[in-house]
C-alpha positions as semicolon CSV with decimal commas, in nm:
position;residue;x (nm);y (nm);z (nm)
1;X;-2,297;-3,657;2,385
2;X;-2,585;-3,436;2,492
3;X;-2,541;-3,068;2,575
4;X;-2,751;-2,859;2,812
5;X;-2,733;-2,481;2,856
6;X;-2,843;-2,280;3,159
7;X;-2,950;-1,953;2,997
8;X;-3,005;-1,787;3,335
9;X;-2,648;-1,856;3,444
10;X;-2,489;-1,741;3,117
11;X;-2,303;-1,409;3,133
12;X;-2,210;-1,393;2,765
13;X;-1,835;-1,446;2,806
14;X;-1,823;-1,617;2,467
15;X;-1,564;-1,882;2,553
16;X;-1,799;-2,151;2,425
17;X;-1,827;-1,985;2,084
18;X;-1,450;-1,954;2,058
19;X;-1,402;-2,320;2,154
20;X;-1,681;-2,481;1,952
21;X;-1,837;-2,239;1,699
22;X;-2,016;-2,525;1,523
23;X;-2,210;-2,597;1,843
24;X;-2,246;-2,260;2,018
25;X;-2,330;-1,907;1,909
26;X;-2,424;-1,587;2,089
27;X;-2,749;-1,395;2,062
28;X;-2,691;-1,066;1,878
29;X;-2,894;-0,863;2,127
30;X;-2,828;-1,022;2,466
31;X;-2,490;-1,181;2,401
32;X;-2,610;-1,499;2,572
33;X;-2,525;-1,845;2,446
34;X;-2,732;-2,003;2,171
35;X;-2,708;-2,380;2,138
36;X;-2,684;-2,477;1,771
37;X;-2,654;-2,855;1,815
38;X;-2,750;-3,030;2,138
39;X;-2,612;-3,362;2,012
40;X;-2,300;-3,277;1,813
41;X;-2,108;-3,535;1,610
42;X;-1,821;-3,718;1,774
43;X;-1,554;-3,515;1,596
44;X;-1,671;-3,206;1,792
45;X;-1,680;-3,368;2,138
46;X;-1,328;-3,255;2,231
47;X;-1,412;-2,893;2,146
48;X;-1,738;-2,912;2,342
49;X;-1,560;-3,051;2,648
50;X;-1,317;-2,758;2,626
51;X;-1,607;-2,512;2,602
52;X;-1,772;-2,663;2,910
53;X;-1,443;-2,643;3,100
54;X;-1,381;-2,279;3,002
55;X;-1,728;-2,145;3,087
56;X;-1,668;-1,906;3,377
57;X;-2,012;-1,964;3,531
58;X;-2,065;-2,334;3,450
59;X;-2,365;-2,254;3,229
60;X;-2,287;-2,554;3,007
61;X;-2,311;-2,924;3,073
62;X;-2,219;-3,216;2,849
63;X;-2,317;-3,573;2,925
64;X;-2,184;-3,872;2,741
65;X;-2,435;-4,105;2,580
């Protein structure tokens, strides 16, 4: 799995961090998403898919390898 983030689309809702905190974080100043691991291990794929689904502005994308 490979993850891409559209920083310009992000509104800082934080759903990604709640769903997959090992993969996503939020910038302390802007509140925007910070990608911690663009190719997370398989055991996190379910959480990442949930984060992508919950993003209110579709700022996240996950593609399967």
